C-alpha positions in Angstrom: 21.4 -9.2 -44.2 24.5 -11.0 -42.8 25.6 -14.0 -44.6 24.6 -17.1 -43.2 26.5 -19.9 -42.7 25.0 -23.4 -43.2 25.7 -26.8 -40.8 24.5 -29.8 -40.2 23.5 -30.3 -36.1 23.2 -33.2 -34.7 19.9 -33.4 -31.6 18.6 -35.4 -29.0 15.1 -36.0 -30.0 13.5 -34.7 -26.0 15.6 -31.5 -26.7 14.6 -31.2 -30.7 11.1 -31.7 -29.7 11.3 -29.1 -26.9 12.7 -26.4 -29.3 10.4 -27.4 -31.8 7.6 -26.8 -29.1 8.9 -23.4 -28.0 9.1 -22.3 -31.6 6.2 -23.1 -32.3 4.4 -20.7 -29.2 6.3 -17.8 -30.5 5.8 -18.5 -34.4 9.1 -19.3 -35.1 10.5 -21.9 -37.1 13.1 -24.3 -35.4 16.2 -22.5 -37.0 15.4 -19.5 -36.1 14.3 -20.2 -32.5 17.9 -21.8 -32.3 19.5 -18.7 -33.4 17.4 -16.8 -31.1 18.4 -19.4 -28.2 22.4 -18.8 -29.0 22.1 -15.2 -29.7 20.2 -14.3 -26.4 22.7 -17.0 -24.2 25.6 -14.7 -26.3 24.7 -11.8 -25.4 23.9 -12.3 -22.3 27.5 -13.5 -21.4 29.3 -10.5 -23.4 30.3 -13.1 -26.4 28.2 -11.1 -28.8 29.0 -7.7 -29.9 27.0 -4.9 -29.3 23.9 -4.4 -31.9 24.5 -8.2 -33.0 21.7 -9.4 -30.9 19.1 -8.6 -34.0 16.3 -7.6 -31.1 14.7 -3.8 -31.5 16.7 -2.5 -28.5 19.9 -3.3 -30.3 18.5 -1.5 -33.8 17.4 1.6 -31.4 20.6 2.1 -30.5 
């Protein structure tokens, strides 16, 4: 498993609440949801190396 970097993140209350609801809908923690959102945005913009997105399509090849 990749090493993780911990850092503080300040969010507007409305943004946090929206992410919390989204995470709840997808049965994730807020932390996992934020990482999912960031990875997806990076992958869509070609800023994440292929195979680093963490979804099943990348694992398959």
